[in-house]
PyMOL Python script that loads the backbone (N, CA, C, O; Angstrom):
from pymol import cmd

cmd.read_pdbstr("""\
ATOM      1  N   MET A   1     118.352 -52.729  34.889  1.00  0.00           N
ATOM      2  CA  MET A   1     118.083 -52.665  36.301  1.00  0.00           C
ATOM      3  C   MET A   1     116.729 -53.300  36.589  1.00  0.00           C
ATOM      4  O   MET A   1     115.797 -53.196  35.792  1.00  0.00           O
ATOM      5  N   PHE A   2     116.639 -53.941  37.713  1.00  0.00           N
ATOM      6  CA  PHE A   2     115.384 -54.570  38.105  1.00  0.00           C
ATOM      7  C   PHE A   2     114.239 -53.565  38.162  1.00  0.00           C
ATOM      8  O   PHE A   2     113.119 -53.865  37.749  1.00  0.00           O
ATOM      9  N   GLU A   3     114.530 -52.361  38.679  1.00  0.00           N
ATOM     10  CA  GLU A   3     113.483 -51.362  38.840  1.00  0.00           C
ATOM     11  C   GLU A   3     112.774 -51.044  37.525  1.00  0.00           C
ATOM     12  O   GLU A   3     111.577 -50.757  37.515  1.00  0.00           O
ATOM     13  N   GLU A   4     113.506 -51.096  36.426  1.00  0.00           N
ATOM     14  CA  GLU A   4     112.913 -50.818  35.115  1.00  0.00           C
ATOM     15  C   GLU A   4     111.860 -51.859  34.745  1.00  0.00           C
ATOM     16  O   GLU A   4     110.998 -51.611  33.903  1.00  0.00           O
ATOM     17  N   ARG A   5     111.937 -53.015  35.377  1.00  0.00           N
ATOM     18  CA  ARG A   5     110.974 -54.088  35.130  1.00  0.00           C
ATOM     19  C   ARG A   5     109.940 -54.181  36.248  1.00  0.00           C
ATOM     20  O   ARG A   5     109.144 -55.119  36.302  1.00  0.00           O
ATOM     21  N   GLY A   6     109.967 -53.180  37.149  1.00  0.00           N
ATOM     22  CA  GLY A   6     109.021 -53.171  38.256  1.00  0.00           C
ATOM     23  C   GLY A   6     109.406 -54.087  39.400  1.00  0.00           C
ATOM     24  O   GLY A   6     108.579 -54.389  40.260  1.00  0.00           O
ATOM     25  N   ILE A   7     110.659 -54.534  39.419  1.00  0.00           N
ATOM     26  CA  ILE A   7     111.151 -55.415  40.477  1.00  0.00           C
ATOM     27  C   ILE A   7     112.023 -54.591  41.409  1.00  0.00           C
ATOM     28  O   ILE A   7     113.019 -54.017  40.967  1.00  0.00           O
ATOM     29  N   PRO A   8     111.673 -54.517  42.691  1.00  0.00           N
ATOM     30  CA  PRO A   8     112.483 -53.721  43.605  1.00  0.00           C
ATOM     31  C   PRO A   8     113.894 -54.290  43.743  1.00  0.00           C
ATOM     32  O   PRO A   8     114.097 -55.504  43.721  1.00  0.00           O
ATOM     33  N   GLY A   9     114.842 -53.404  43.882  1.00  0.00           N
ATOM     34  CA  GLY A   9     116.226 -53.815  44.074  1.00  0.00           C
ATOM     35  C   GLY A   9     116.894 -52.900  45.087  1.00  0.00           C
ATOM     36  O   GLY A   9     116.464 -51.767  45.302  1.00  0.00           O
ATOM     37  N   ILE A  10     117.935 -53.400  45.696  1.00  0.00           N
ATOM     38  CA  ILE A  10     118.724 -52.615  46.644  1.00  0.00           C
ATOM     39  C   ILE A  10     120.179 -53.022  46.474  1.00  0.00           C
ATOM     40  O   ILE A  10     120.488 -53.982  45.769  1.00  0.00           O
ATOM     41  N   ALA A  11     121.050 -52.297  47.112  1.00  0.00           N
ATOM     42  CA  ALA A  11     122.465 -52.656  47.159  1.00  0.00           C
ATOM     43  C   ALA A  11     122.897 -52.648  48.616  1.00  0.00           C
ATOM     44  O   ALA A  11     122.422 -51.842  49.415  1.00  0.00           O
ATOM     45  N   VAL A  12     123.794 -53.548  48.945  1.00  0.00           N
ATOM     46  CA  VAL A  12     124.378 -53.576  50.281  1.00  0.00           C
ATOM     47  C   VAL A  12     125.840 -53.172  50.118  1.00  0.00           C
ATOM     48  O   VAL A  12     126.575 -53.767  49.330  1.00  0.00           O
ATOM     49  N   VAL A  13     126.249 -52.160  50.868  1.00  0.00           N
ATOM     50  CA  VAL A  13     127.611 -51.647  50.808  1.00  0.00           C
ATOM     51  C   VAL A  13     128.127 -51.460  52.225  1.00  0.00           C
ATOM     52  O   VAL A  13     127.355 -51.436  53.183  1.00  0.00           O
ATOM     53  N   THR A  14     129.431 -51.330  52.343  1.00  0.00           N
ATOM     54  CA  THR A  14     129.956 -50.932  53.648  1.00  0.00           C
ATOM     55  C   THR A  14     129.894 -49.407  53.714  1.00  0.00           C
ATOM     56  O   THR A  14     129.917 -48.720  52.692  1.00  0.00           O
ATOM     57  N   GLU A  15     129.817 -48.900  54.939  1.00  0.00           N
ATOM     58  CA  GLU A  15     129.579 -47.474  55.177  1.00  0.00           C
ATOM     59  C   GLU A  15     130.405 -46.528  54.303  1.00  0.00           C
ATOM     60  O   GLU A  15     129.836 -45.599  53.729  1.00  0.00           O
ATOM     61  N   PRO A  16     131.724 -46.724  54.176  1.00  0.00           N
ATOM     62  CA  PRO A  16     132.493 -45.755  53.399  1.00  0.00           C
ATOM     63  C   PRO A  16     132.116 -45.712  51.912  1.00  0.00           C
ATOM     64  O   PRO A  16     132.425 -44.735  51.230  1.00  0.00           O
ATOM     65  N   PHE A  17     131.468 -46.735  51.415  1.00  0.00           N
ATOM     66  CA  PHE A  17     131.139 -46.796  49.994  1.00  0.00           C
ATOM     67  C   PHE A  17     129.729 -46.304  49.670  1.00  0.00           C
ATOM     68  O   PHE A  17     129.328 -46.298  48.506  1.00  0.00           O
ATOM     69  N   ARG A  18     128.985 -45.897  50.678  1.00  0.00           N
ATOM     70  CA  ARG A  18     127.639 -45.368  50.439  1.00  0.00           C
ATOM     71  C   ARG A  18     127.673 -44.140  49.516  1.00  0.00           C
ATOM     72  O   ARG A  18     126.893 -44.093  48.565  1.00  0.00           O
ATOM     73  N   PRO A  19     128.545 -43.140  49.756  1.00  0.00           N
ATOM     74  CA  PRO A  19     128.572 -41.987  48.845  1.00  0.00           C
ATOM     75  C   PRO A  19     128.952 -42.372  47.408  1.00  0.00           C
ATOM     76  O   PRO A  19     128.403 -41.832  46.448  1.00  0.00           O
ATOM     77  N   THR A  20     129.886 -43.299  47.274  1.00  0.00           N
ATOM     78  CA  THR A  20     130.287 -43.742  45.940  1.00  0.00           C
ATOM     79  C   THR A  20     129.130 -44.430  45.239  1.00  0.00           C
ATOM     80  O   THR A  20     128.872 -44.182  44.062  1.00  0.00           O
ATOM     81  N   GLY A  21     128.439 -45.287  45.957  1.00  0.00           N
ATOM     82  CA  GLY A  21     127.274 -45.960  45.383  1.00  0.00           C
ATOM     83  C   GLY A  21     126.192 -44.984  44.985  1.00  0.00           C
ATOM     84  O   GLY A  21     125.581 -45.129  43.926  1.00  0.00           O
ATOM     85  N   ALA A  22     125.948 -43.991  45.821  1.00  0.00           N
ATOM     86  CA  ALA A  22     124.928 -42.983  45.505  1.00  0.00           C
ATOM     87  C   ALA A  22     125.322 -42.189  44.263  1.00  0.00           C
ATOM     88  O   ALA A  22     124.477 -41.891  43.419  1.00  0.00           O
ATOM     89  N   ALA A  23     126.602 -41.847  44.151  1.00  0.00           N
ATOM     90  CA  ALA A  23     127.068 -41.107  42.974  1.00  0.00           C
ATOM     91  C   ALA A  23     126.937 -41.958  41.713  1.00  0.00           C
ATOM     92  O   ALA A  23     126.526 -41.453  40.668  1.00  0.00           O
ATOM     93  N   MET A  24     127.276 -43.226  41.797  1.00  0.00           N
ATOM     94  CA  MET A  24     127.146 -44.115  40.634  1.00  0.00           C
ATOM     95  C   MET A  24     125.683 -44.270  40.235  1.00  0.00           C
ATOM     96  O   MET A  24     125.353 -44.237  39.049  1.00  0.00           O
ATOM     97  N   ALA A  25     124.813 -44.437  41.216  1.00  0.00           N
ATOM     98  CA  ALA A  25     123.387 -44.582  40.921  1.00  0.00           C
ATOM     99  C   ALA A  25     122.856 -43.330  40.234  1.00  0.00           C
ATOM    100  O   ALA A  25     122.086 -43.422  39.278  1.00  0.00           O
ATOM    101  N   ALA A  26     123.263 -42.169  40.715  1.00  0.00           N
ATOM    102  CA  ALA A  26     122.820 -40.916  40.093  1.00  0.00           C
ATOM    103  C   ALA A  26     123.319 -40.833  38.653  1.00  0.00           C
ATOM    104  O   ALA A  26     122.587 -40.393  37.766  1.00  0.00           O
ATOM    105  N   THR A  27     124.555 -41.252  38.421  1.00  0.00           N
ATOM    106  CA  THR A  27     125.114 -41.255  37.067  1.00  0.00           C
ATOM    107  C   THR A  27     124.315 -42.171  36.154  1.00  0.00           C
ATOM    108  O   THR A  27     124.159 -41.884  34.967  1.00  0.00           O
ATOM    109  N   TRP A  28     123.814 -43.259  36.693  1.00  0.00           N
ATOM    110  CA  TRP A  28     123.024 -44.221  35.913  1.00  0.00           C
ATOM    111  C   TRP A  28     121.557 -43.817  35.811  1.00  0.00           C
ATOM    112  O   TRP A  28     120.739 -44.569  35.282  1.00  0.00           O
ATOM    113  N   GLY A  29     121.223 -42.623  36.320  1.00  0.00           N
ATOM    114  CA  GLY A  29     119.845 -42.147  36.245  1.00  0.00           C
ATOM    115  C   GLY A  29     118.953 -42.663  37.356  1.00  0.00           C
ATOM    116  O   GLY A  29     117.730 -42.657  37.220  1.00  0.00           O
ATOM    117  N   LEU A  30     119.542 -43.106  38.448  1.00  0.00           N
ATOM    118  CA  LEU A  30     118.768 -43.639  39.575  1.00  0.00           C
ATOM    119  C   LEU A  30     119.105 -42.915  40.881  1.00  0.00           C
ATOM    120  O   LEU A  30     119.502 -43.553  41.856  1.00  0.00           O
ATOM    121  N   PRO A  31     118.950 -41.591  40.908  1.00  0.00           N
ATOM    122  CA  PRO A  31     119.216 -40.898  42.168  1.00  0.00           C
ATOM    123  C   PRO A  31     118.242 -41.399  43.243  1.00  0.00           C
ATOM    124  O   PRO A  31     117.074 -41.666  42.959  1.00  0.00           O
ATOM    125  N   GLY A  32     118.725 -41.518  44.441  1.00  0.00           N
ATOM    126  CA  GLY A  32     117.865 -42.019  45.508  1.00  0.00           C
ATOM    127  C   GLY A  32     117.773 -43.535  45.550  1.00  0.00           C
ATOM    128  O   GLY A  32     116.959 -44.084  46.293  1.00  0.00           O
ATOM    129  N   PHE A  33     118.616 -44.236  44.744  1.00  0.00           N
ATOM    130  CA  PHE A  33     118.631 -45.697  44.790  1.00  0.00           C
ATOM    131  C   PHE A  33     118.859 -46.144  46.227  1.00  0.00           C
ATOM    132  O   PHE A  33     119.610 -45.513  46.970  1.00  0.00           O
ATOM    133  N   ARG A  34     118.212 -47.227  46.611  1.00  0.00           N
ATOM    134  CA  ARG A  34     118.225 -47.661  48.006  1.00  0.00           C
ATOM    135  C   ARG A  34     119.449 -48.506  48.332  1.00  0.00           C
ATOM    136  O   ARG A  34     119.768 -49.469  47.635  1.00  0.00           O
ATOM    137  N   PHE A  35     120.120 -48.122  49.403  1.00  0.00           N
ATOM    138  CA  PHE A  35     121.294 -48.837  49.889  1.00  0.00           C
ATOM    139  C   PHE A  35     121.083 -49.232  51.338  1.00  0.00           C
ATOM    140  O   PHE A  35     120.460 -48.505  52.112  1.00  0.00           O
ATOM    141  N   LEU A  36     121.597 -50.366  51.684  1.00  0.00           N
ATOM    142  CA  LEU A  36     121.750 -50.730  53.088  1.00  0.00           C
ATOM    143  C   LEU A  36     123.240 -50.718  53.353  1.00  0.00           C
ATOM    144  O   LEU A  36     124.025 -51.195  52.534  1.00  0.00           O
ATOM    145  N   ALA A  37     123.628 -50.182  54.477  1.00  0.00           N
ATOM    146  CA  ALA A  37     125.042 -50.105  54.801  1.00  0.00           C
ATOM    147  C   ALA A  37     125.348 -50.998  55.987  1.00  0.00           C
ATOM    148  O   ALA A  37     124.544 -51.147  56.908  1.00  0.00           O
ATOM    149  N   THR A  38     126.520 -51.581  55.939  1.00  0.00           N
ATOM    150  CA  THR A  38     127.025 -52.390  57.032  1.00  0.00           C
ATOM    151  C   THR A  38     128.385 -51.819  57.419  1.00  0.00           C
ATOM    152  O   THR A  38     129.065 -51.233  56.577  1.00  0.00           O
ATOM    153  N   PRO A  39     128.790 -51.978  58.658  1.00  0.00           N
ATOM    154  CA  PRO A  39     130.081 -51.423  59.070  1.00  0.00           C
ATOM    155  C   PRO A  39     131.248 -51.965  58.226  1.00  0.00           C
ATOM    156  O   PRO A  39     131.212 -53.090  57.728  1.00  0.00           O
ATOM    157  N   HIS A  40     132.251 -51.145  58.090  1.00  0.00           N
ATOM    158  CA  HIS A  40     133.448 -51.465  57.323  1.00  0.00           C
ATOM    159  C   HIS A  40     134.544 -51.819  58.313  1.00  0.00           C
ATOM    160  O   HIS A  40     134.564 -51.248  59.403  1.00  0.00           O
ATOM    161  N   PRO A  41     135.434 -52.707  58.002  1.00  0.00           N
ATOM    162  CA  PRO A  41     135.536 -53.527  56.800  1.00  0.00           C
ATOM    163  C   PRO A  41     134.829 -54.864  56.984  1.00  0.00           C
ATOM    164  O   PRO A  41     134.449 -55.238  58.093  1.00  0.00           O
ATOM    165  N   ILE A  42     134.664 -55.571  55.877  1.00  0.00           N
ATOM    166  CA  ILE A  42     134.125 -56.930  55.972  1.00  0.00           C
ATOM    167  C   ILE A  42     135.147 -57.961  55.491  1.00  0.00           C
ATOM    168  O   ILE A  42     135.021 -59.147  55.795  1.00  0.00           O
ATOM    169  N   ALA A  43     136.152 -57.516  54.745  1.00  0.00           N
ATOM    170  CA  ALA A  43     137.139 -58.436  54.173  1.00  0.00           C
ATOM    171  C   ALA A  43     137.915 -59.203  55.234  1.00  0.00           C
ATOM    172  O   ALA A  43     138.379 -60.315  54.979  1.00  0.00           O
ATOM    173  N   THR A  44     138.060 -58.629  56.405  1.00  0.00           N
ATOM    174  CA  THR A  44     138.850 -59.274  57.450  1.00  0.00           C
ATOM    175  C   THR A  44     138.005 -60.117  58.406  1.00  0.00           C
ATOM    176  O   THR A  44     138.543 -60.725  59.332  1.00  0.00           O
ATOM    177  N   LEU A  45     136.705 -60.159  58.192  1.00  0.00           N
ATOM    178  CA  LEU A  45     135.835 -60.933  59.082  1.00  0.00           C
ATOM    179  C   LEU A  45     135.954 -62.424  58.798  1.00  0.00           C
ATOM    180  O   LEU A  45     136.149 -62.843  57.657  1.00  0.00           O
ATOM    181  N   GLY A  46     135.834 -63.204  59.845  1.00  0.00           N
ATOM    182  CA  GLY A  46     135.778 -64.640  59.676  1.00  0.00           C
ATOM    183  C   GLY A  46     134.371 -65.051  59.258  1.00  0.00           C
ATOM    184  O   GLY A  46     133.456 -64.229  59.230  1.00  0.00           O
ATOM    185  N   ASP A  47     134.210 -66.323  58.937  1.00  0.00           N
ATOM    186  CA  ASP A  47     132.906 -66.821  58.490  1.00  0.00           C
ATOM    187  C   ASP A  47     131.809 -66.542  59.509  1.00  0.00           C
ATOM    188  O   ASP A  47     130.712 -66.123  59.138  1.00  0.00           O
ATOM    189  N   LYS A  48     132.092 -66.770  60.783  1.00  0.00           N
ATOM    190  CA  LYS A  48     131.075 -66.570  61.820  1.00  0.00           C
ATOM    191  C   LYS A  48     130.657 -65.103  61.889  1.00  0.00           C
ATOM    192  O   LYS A  48     129.465 -64.795  61.905  1.00  0.00           O
ATOM    193  N   GLU A  49     131.631 -64.204  61.931  1.00  0.00           N
ATOM    194  CA  GLU A  49     131.324 -62.780  62.030  1.00  0.00           C
ATOM    195  C   GLU A  49     130.593 -62.275  60.786  1.00  0.00           C
ATOM    196  O   GLU A  49     129.654 -61.486  60.890  1.00  0.00           O
ATOM    197  N   LEU A  50     131.023 -62.730  59.621  1.00  0.00           N
ATOM    198  CA  LEU A  50     130.367 -62.314  58.387  1.00  0.00           C
ATOM    199  C   LEU A  50     128.930 -62.838  58.339  1.00  0.00           C
ATOM    200  O   LEU A  50     128.021 -62.135  57.896  1.00  0.00           O
ATOM    201  N   GLY A  51     128.734 -64.066  58.793  1.00  0.00           N
ATOM    202  CA  GLY A  51     127.386 -64.636  58.851  1.00  0.00           C
ATOM    203  C   GLY A  51     126.486 -63.862  59.796  1.00  0.00           C
ATOM    204  O   GLY A  51     125.315 -63.634  59.495  1.00  0.00           O
ATOM    205  N   GLU A  52     127.029 -63.456  60.941  1.00  0.00           N
ATOM    206  CA  GLU A  52     126.248 -62.661  61.895  1.00  0.00           C
ATOM    207  C   GLU A  52     125.872 -61.311  61.291  1.00  0.00           C
ATOM    208  O   GLU A  52     124.752 -60.834  61.475  1.00  0.00           O
ATOM    209  N   ARG A  53     126.802 -60.704  60.578  1.00  0.00           N
ATOM    210  CA  ARG A  53     126.536 -59.418  59.932  1.00  0.00           C
ATOM    211  C   ARG A  53     125.435 -59.589  58.884  1.00  0.00           C
ATOM    212  O   ARG A  53     124.521 -58.768  58.796  1.00  0.00           O
ATOM    213  N   ALA A  54     125.528 -60.647  58.102  1.00  0.00           N
ATOM    214  CA  ALA A  54     124.514 -60.913  57.075  1.00  0.00           C
ATOM    215  C   ALA A  54     123.157 -61.181  57.715  1.00  0.00           C
ATOM    216  O   ALA A  54     122.134 -60.714  57.214  1.00  0.00           O
ATOM    217  N   ASP A  55     123.140 -61.921  58.805  1.00  0.00           N
ATOM    218  CA  ASP A  55     121.877 -62.205  59.491  1.00  0.00           C
ATOM    219  C   ASP A  55     121.173 -60.924  59.928  1.00  0.00           C
ATOM    220  O   ASP A  55     119.947 -60.839  59.867  1.00  0.00           O
ATOM    221  N   ARG A  56     121.939 -59.928  60.367  1.00  0.00           N
ATOM    222  CA  ARG A  56     121.348 -58.657  60.807  1.00  0.00           C
ATOM    223  C   ARG A  56     120.763 -57.869  59.635  1.00  0.00           C
ATOM    224  O   ARG A  56     119.938 -56.979  59.845  1.00  0.00           O
ATOM    225  N   LEU A  57     121.175 -58.179  58.415  1.00  0.00           N
ATOM    226  CA  LEU A  57     120.674 -57.456  57.246  1.00  0.00           C
ATOM    227  C   LEU A  57     119.431 -58.088  56.624  1.00  0.00           C
ATOM    228  O   LEU A  57     118.767 -57.455  55.803  1.00  0.00           O
ATOM    229  N   VAL A  58     119.111 -59.311  56.995  1.00  0.00           N
ATOM    230  CA  VAL A  58     118.001 -60.019  56.353  1.00  0.00           C
ATOM    231  C   VAL A  58     116.694 -59.238  56.453  1.00  0.00           C
ATOM    232  O   VAL A  58     116.050 -58.991  55.434  1.00  0.00           O
ATOM    233  N   GLU A  59     116.295 -58.849  57.646  1.00  0.00           N
ATOM    234  CA  GLU A  59     115.014 -58.137  57.792  1.00  0.00           C
ATOM    235  C   GLU A  59     114.985 -56.810  57.045  1.00  0.00           C
ATOM    236  O   GLU A  59     114.006 -56.531  56.353  1.00  0.00           O
ATOM    237  N   PRO A  60     116.036 -55.970  57.158  1.00  0.00           N
ATOM    238  CA  PRO A  60     116.005 -54.727  56.377  1.00  0.00           C
ATOM    239  C   PRO A  60     115.978 -54.963  54.864  1.00  0.00           C
ATOM    240  O   PRO A  60     115.318 -54.220  54.137  1.00  0.00           O
ATOM    241  N   VAL A  61     116.681 -55.979  54.389  1.00  0.00           N
ATOM    242  CA  VAL A  61     116.658 -56.299  52.956  1.00  0.00           C
ATOM    243  C   VAL A  61     115.247 -56.687  52.540  1.00  0.00           C
ATOM    244  O   VAL A  61     114.731 -56.171  51.549  1.00  0.00           O
ATOM    245  N   LEU A  62     114.626 -57.579  53.275  1.00  0.00           N
ATOM    246  CA  LEU A  62     113.274 -58.023  52.936  1.00  0.00           C
ATOM    247  C   LEU A  62     112.279 -56.865  52.996  1.00  0.00           C
ATOM    248  O   LEU A  62     111.381 -56.770  52.160  1.00  0.00           O
ATOM    249  N   ALA A  63     112.440 -55.995  53.978  1.00  0.00           N
ATOM    250  CA  ALA A  63     111.531 -54.842  54.093  1.00  0.00           C
ATOM    251  C   ALA A  63     111.651 -53.932  52.874  1.00  0.00           C
ATOM    252  O   ALA A  63     110.638 -53.478  52.342  1.00  0.00           O
ATOM    253  N   LEU A  64     112.862 -53.664  52.430  1.00  0.00           N
ATOM    254  CA  LEU A  64     113.034 -52.814  51.253  1.00  0.00           C
ATOM    255  C   LEU A  64     112.542 -53.499  49.983  1.00  0.00           C
ATOM    256  O   LEU A  64     111.945 -52.855  49.121  1.00  0.00           O
ATOM    257  N   LEU A  65     112.784 -54.773  49.868  1.00  0.00           N
ATOM    258  CA  LEU A  65     112.346 -55.489  48.665  1.00  0.00           C
ATOM    259  C   LEU A  65     110.821 -55.597  48.586  1.00  0.00           C
ATOM    260  O   LEU A  65     110.265 -55.807  47.508  1.00  0.00           O
ATOM    261  N   ALA A  66     110.154 -55.453  49.724  1.00  0.00           N
ATOM    262  CA  ALA A  66     108.693 -55.537  49.739  1.00  0.00           C
ATOM    263  C   ALA A  66     108.035 -54.200  49.405  1.00  0.00           C
ATOM    264  O   ALA A  66     106.808 -54.102  49.367  1.00  0.00           O
ATOM    265  N   THR A  67     108.846 -53.173  49.165  1.00  0.00           N
ATOM    266  CA  THR A  67     108.308 -51.858  48.854  1.00  0.00           C
ATOM    267  C   THR A  67     108.558 -51.509  47.391  1.00  0.00           C
ATOM    268  O   THR A  67     109.404 -52.110  46.728  1.00  0.00           O
ATOM    269  N   THR A  68     107.818 -50.542  46.911  1.00  0.00           N
ATOM    270  CA  THR A  68     107.980 -50.081  45.539  1.00  0.00           C
ATOM    271  C   THR A  68     109.202 -49.174  45.455  1.00  0.00           C
ATOM    272  O   THR A  68     109.403 -48.333  46.332  1.00  0.00           O
ATOM    273  N   PRO A  69     110.025 -49.331  44.412  1.00  0.00           N
ATOM    274  CA  PRO A  69     111.158 -48.424  44.255  1.00  0.00           C
ATOM    275  C   PRO A  69     110.679 -46.978  44.218  1.00  0.00           C
ATOM    276  O   PRO A  69     109.572 -46.704  43.755  1.00  0.00           O
ATOM    277  N   PRO A  70     111.510 -46.044  44.705  1.00  0.00           N
ATOM    278  CA  PRO A  70     111.066 -44.660  44.834  1.00  0.00           C
ATOM    279  C   PRO A  70     110.722 -43.969  43.515  1.00  0.00           C
ATOM    280  O   PRO A  70     109.842 -43.109  43.493  1.00  0.00           O
ATOM    281  N   HIS A  71     111.378 -44.315  42.440  1.00  0.00           N
ATOM    282  CA  HIS A  71     111.105 -43.666  41.171  1.00  0.00           C
ATOM    283  C   HIS A  71     111.796 -44.421  40.040  1.00  0.00           C
ATOM    284  O   HIS A  71     112.774 -45.132  40.272  1.00  0.00           O
ATOM    285  N   PRO A  72     111.295 -44.270  38.827  1.00  0.00           N
ATOM    286  CA  PRO A  72     111.952 -44.935  37.694  1.00  0.00           C
ATOM    287  C   PRO A  72     113.244 -44.220  37.316  1.00  0.00           C
ATOM    288  O   PRO A  72     113.556 -43.137  37.811  1.00  0.00           O
ATOM    289  N   ARG A  73     113.965 -44.854  36.442  1.00  0.00           N
ATOM    290  CA  ARG A  73     115.216 -44.279  35.944  1.00  0.00           C
ATOM    291  C   ARG A  73     114.948 -42.927  35.319  1.00  0.00           C
ATOM    292  O   ARG A  73     113.951 -42.737  34.622  1.00  0.00           O
ATOM    293  N   GLN A  74     115.844 -41.993  35.574  1.00  0.00           N
ATOM    294  CA  GLN A  74     115.718 -40.654  35.007  1.00  0.00           C
ATOM    295  C   GLN A  74     116.786 -40.492  33.926  1.00  0.00           C
ATOM    296  O   GLN A  74     117.915 -40.953  34.093  1.00  0.00           O
ATOM    297  N   PRO A  75     116.433 -39.839  32.821  1.00  0.00           N
ATOM    298  CA  PRO A  75     117.412 -39.680  31.733  1.00  0.00           C
ATOM    299  C   PRO A  75     118.571 -38.796  32.134  1.00  0.00           C
ATOM    300  O   PRO A  75     119.477 -38.564  31.333  1.00  0.00           O
TER     301      PRO A  75
END
""", "prot")
cmd.dss("prot")
cmd.show_as("cartoon", "prot")
cmd.util.cbc("prot")
cmd.orient("prot")
């Protein structure tokens, strides 16, 4: 994981997958791993709509990447 090397990381998921992502992160020893959520679904979006959705995530992604991860991996 990037965090183990001191590099901030995040994951982008659609809303329904946030709990699954949090559970997986906890299993990997990273409880509290940072997620950004976007409305579900994205598979049916066209290029324009998907691009607009991605554009709205740029600032939040950059803001999280500019911060220190909350904690190192826990055994």
